[in-house]
N, C-alpha and C positions, 0 to 999 in steps of 0.2 A: 662645518657650520658651527658658529659660536652659540652656545646655549643662552637663551634669554630668560631672565627671571623678572617677575613683577608684571606691571601693566603693559598691554600692547601699545604701540605708538598710536596717538590720536590722529584720525584722518584729517588732513589739511594743516596739521601743525608742523612747523619746521623745527628740526632738532639740530643742534650743533654737536659734532663729535667731541667727546671729552674723555680722553684716555686717562686712567689713573692706576696707581699701584698701592696695594693694601696688604697688610701682614697679619698672619696668625702668629702670635707671640707666646708660646707656652713656656712656663717655668714653674717647677715644683708643683705640678698638678693643676695649676691655674692658667688662665689666659688673660693677657693684658689687652684690654679694650679701651675705648674712650667714649665718654659721654659728651656730646655737643649740645649745649643748652639753648642755643639760639638758632632758629626762631622758637623751637620747642625742644624739650629733652629727647635725644635720639642716641641710642647705643650703636656704636659703629666699630668696625675693624679700623685700627689706626692706618692712616694713609690718605691719599688724595690725588689731586690732579698732577699730571705730568706736564710741565711747562714746555712751550715750544722750544725745540732744540735740546731738550733734556732727555736723557735715557731713563728707562724705568727704574733701574737699581739706585742711581743717585736720587731720583725723586722719592723712592721708598724711604731711604735713609733720612732725607730732609723732612718728609711729611710725618714720619713716626716721631722724630725728635720734636718737631713743632707741636704735635698734638699730645705727646705724652711726657716729653723731657727725657726719654730713654734713648740710649745708643743701642744699635742692634748689630748682629754679625751673621754671616753665613746664610744670606737669603737664597732660597731655592723655590723656583716657580712651581706652583701646584696646578694652575689652570687659569682660565679666563672666562668671564661671562659679561653679558651686556644687559643693560636695563635702561628704560626710558623714564625720565623724571624731570620735574620742574625743580630748579635750584633757586629758591627765593633769595639766598644771599648774593646771587649773581644776576637775578632776574633773567634766568636763562632756561630754556627748554633744551635738555641735553640727552644725547644717546651716550650713556656712560659705558666705556669699555674698561672693565675692571680686571686688572692683572692681579692675581692672588699669589702671595708668597708665604712660605713658612720660614721664619727666621728666629734667631736666638736673641732674647733681650739680654744685653750685657750688664748695663748699670744705668741708674738714673743720674743724670747730670744736673737736673734742676726741674723747676715747674714747667708745664707746657708753655711754649712761646705764643701759641694762639689763644687769644682771650675766649672764654666760654667753653674750654675743653677741660675735662677732668679725666685722668687715667684711673682705671678701675681694674682690679684683679677679680675675676669670676671663674667658676668652674667652666670647662668647655661645654658641658651639658646646659648650663644656664645661658651661656652665650648662644648656643644653638637654638634656644627657645626665645631669647630676648633681643637679639640684634635687630636693628631697624629695617633691614631689607632681606628678602628671601635668598639672594645670592650669598650674602655674608653668612646667613644661617646655614645654608647648604654646606659651605666649606667648614664652618665650625662643627657641624654635626659629623662630617667625615673625620675630622681630627678627634672629636670626642669618642667616636667608635674605635679609633686606633689606640687611644689612651686608656681605655677601660681595662682594668685588671682582668686577667683570665679567670674563669670560673671553674 
């Protein structure tokens, strides 16, 4: 069974399955995340929807580049979770199936291609506390615990 984070589905509400690929992108002790400003500021793992006929890895590369302007390499799947949410930008109630990857940010090619996105470098601990959904925070917290220096 796939773990669910966030709200339970609302009774009587129809949800469309929306698979997506998202990345944890650590570099030099920081994590590359994105802030989506519309409709309200929301800190997110870079990534997004997998288009019909598209595989998760090409979708991950495309979405990370669109939201951050960065190229990535060596994605490795860490897990998957689902959440039920209203997506105002699409006027859509979605069951989001979120595939989470760990990848290496290679280099910034340019600014984000998607309007209203800003790439940010934050500590993994800050990401684990501030990302906008519980599933993203869970995977960021796991990464933060692995990146902590030994005591």
